[in-house]
C-alpha positions as CSV (number, residue, x, y, z in Angstrom):
1,M,115.9,42.8,93.0
2,R,112.4,43.7,92.2
3,L,113.6,46.2,89.6
4,C,115.6,43.4,87.8
5,F,112.6,41.2,87.8
6,T,110.4,43.9,86.3
7,L,113.1,44.6,83.7
8,L,113.3,40.9,82.7
9,L,109.6,40.7,82.5
10,L,109.4,43.7,80.2
11,Q,112.2,42.3,78.0
12,N,110.2,39.0,77.7
13,V,107.0,40.8,76.9
14,N,108.9,42.9,74.4
15,L,110.3,39.8,72.7
16,L,106.8,38.2,72.6
17,V,105.4,41.4,71.0
18,D,108.2,41.5,68.5
19,K,107.6,37.8,67.5
20,A,103.8,38.5,67.2
21,L,104.5,41.6,65.1
22,Q,106.9,39.7,62.8
23,S,104.3,36.9,62.4
24,M,101.7,39.5,61.5
25,E,104.0,41.2,59.1
26,D,104.8,37.9,57.4
27,E,101.2,37.1,57.1
28,A,100.4,40.5,55.7
29,E,103.1,40.2,53.1
30,R,101.9,36.7,52.1
31,I,98.3,38.0,51.7
32,Y,99.5,41.0,49.8
33,K,101.4,38.8,47.4
34,D,98.5,36.4,46.9
35,E,96.0,39.3,46.3
36,R,98.4,41.2,44.1
37,A,98.8,38.1,41.9
38,L,95.0,37.7,41.6
39,L,94.6,41.4,40.8
40,L,97.3,41.3,38.1
41,D,95.6,38.1,36.7
42,D,92.3,39.9,36.6
43,E,93.7,43.0,34.9
44,A,95.5,40.8,32.4
45,A,92.4,38.8,31.7
46,S,90.3,41.9,31.3
47,T,92.9,43.4,28.9
48,R,93.1,40.2,27.0
49,D,89.3,40.0,26.6
50,A,89.2,43.6,25.4
51,M,91.9,43.0,22.8
52,Y,90.2,39.8,21.7
53,E,87.0,41.7,21.1
54,Q,88.9,44.3,19.2
55,A,90.5,41.6,17.1
56,E,87.1,40.1,16.3
57,F,85.9,43.6,15.3
58,I,88.9,44.0,13.0
59,E,88.2,40.5,11.5
60,R,84.6,41.5,10.8
61,E,85.7,44.7,9.1
62,L,88.3,42.9,7.0
63,E,85.6,40.4,5.9
64,H,83.3,43.3,5.0
65,M,86.1,44.9,3.0
66,T,86.9,41.6,1.3
67,E,83.3,41.3,0.2
68,Q,83.4,44.8,-1.2
69,I,86.7,44.1,-3.1
70,K,85.2,40.9,-4.5
71,S,82.2,42.7,-5.8
72,V,84.4,45.3,-7.5
73,I,86.5,42.6,-9.0
74,Q,83.4,40.8,-10.3
75,A,82.2,44.1,-11.8
76,V,85.6,44.6,-13.5
77,N,85.6,41.0,-14.8
78,A,82.0,41.4,-16.1
79,N,83.0,44.7,-17.7
80,Q,85.9,43.2,-19.4
81,A,83.7,40.4,-20.7
82,G,81.2,42.9,-22.1
83,E,78.5,41.8,-19.6
84,L,78.3,45.1,-17.8
85,E,76.7,48.0,-19.5
86,A,78.2,51.4,-19.1
87,T,75.0,52.9,-17.6
88,D,76.7,53.5,-14.2
89,G,79.2,55.7,-15.9
90,M,82.3,53.8,-14.6
91,T,85.1,53.2,-17.0
92,P,87.5,50.4,-16.4
93,L,90.0,53.0,-15.1
94,D,87.4,54.3,-12.7
95,V,86.9,50.7,-11.4
96,V,90.7,50.2,-10.9
97,V,90.9,53.6,-9.1
98,R,88.0,52.5,-6.9
99,I,89.8,49.3,-6.0
100,L,93.0,51.0,-5.3
101,N,91.3,53.6,-3.1
102,N,89.5,50.8,-1.2
103,Q,92.8,49.0,-0.7
104,L,94.5,52.2,0.4
105,S,91.8,53.0,3.0
106,S,91.9,49.4,4.2
107,L,95.7,49.5,4.6
108,M,95.5,52.9,6.4
109,W,92.8,51.5,8.8
110,I,94.9,48.3,9.4
111,D,98.0,50.5,10.1
112,E,96.0,52.6,12.5
113,K,94.7,49.6,14.4
114,A,98.2,48.1,14.5
115,E,99.5,51.3,16.1
116,E,96.7,51.1,18.7
117,F,97.6,47.5,19.5
118,S,101.3,48.4,19.7
119,S,100.7,51.2,22.1
120,Q,98.3,49.1,24.2
121,I,100.9,46.3,24.4
122,Q,103.7,48.8,25.3
123,K,101.4,50.3,28.0
124,L,100.7,46.9,29.4
125,A,104.4,46.0,29.4
126,S,105.2,49.2,31.3
127,Q,102.4,48.6,33.8
128,G,103.7,45.1,34.3
129,S,107.2,46.4,34.9
130,S,106.1,49.1,37.3
131,A,103.9,46.5,39.1
132,D,106.9,44.2,39.5
133,R,109.0,47.1,40.8
134,E,106.3,48.1,43.2
135,L,106.0,44.5,44.4
136,V,109.8,44.3,45.0
137,G,109.7,47.7,46.7
138,Q,106.9,46.5,49.0
139,K,108.9,43.4,49.8
140,Y,111.8,45.5,51.0
141,W,109.6,47.9,52.9
142,L,107.9,45.0,54.8
143,S,111.2,43.4,55.6
């Protein structure tokens, strides 16, 4: 009789421990999900800010190149009107070549930056996918 009573007592204690453990696991999973979402938001915000700063830099560079192209166009226009003396040694063909070289270098630079953005976007997309898979894996592990 005493053995049965002890066995029942142990079963009840075991059930209470299981319930407490399940409650702790559920709370840990909830905290993990909350913190993971905040962490992903912080990473996304940080990445977004860095990309925004890079976009501002590109915009400044494009404005600078625009000003250079404007000055070259003004020089060509002045040369065609006979207002520019040939003291600098540039022929109209030289000016056109200079414009085309500036445009080519600008396009190459823009292409390079576009490739950088594309690779960063792909990297972020793959990180997001792996983070989602990791979160799903953690969910099944905690269950």
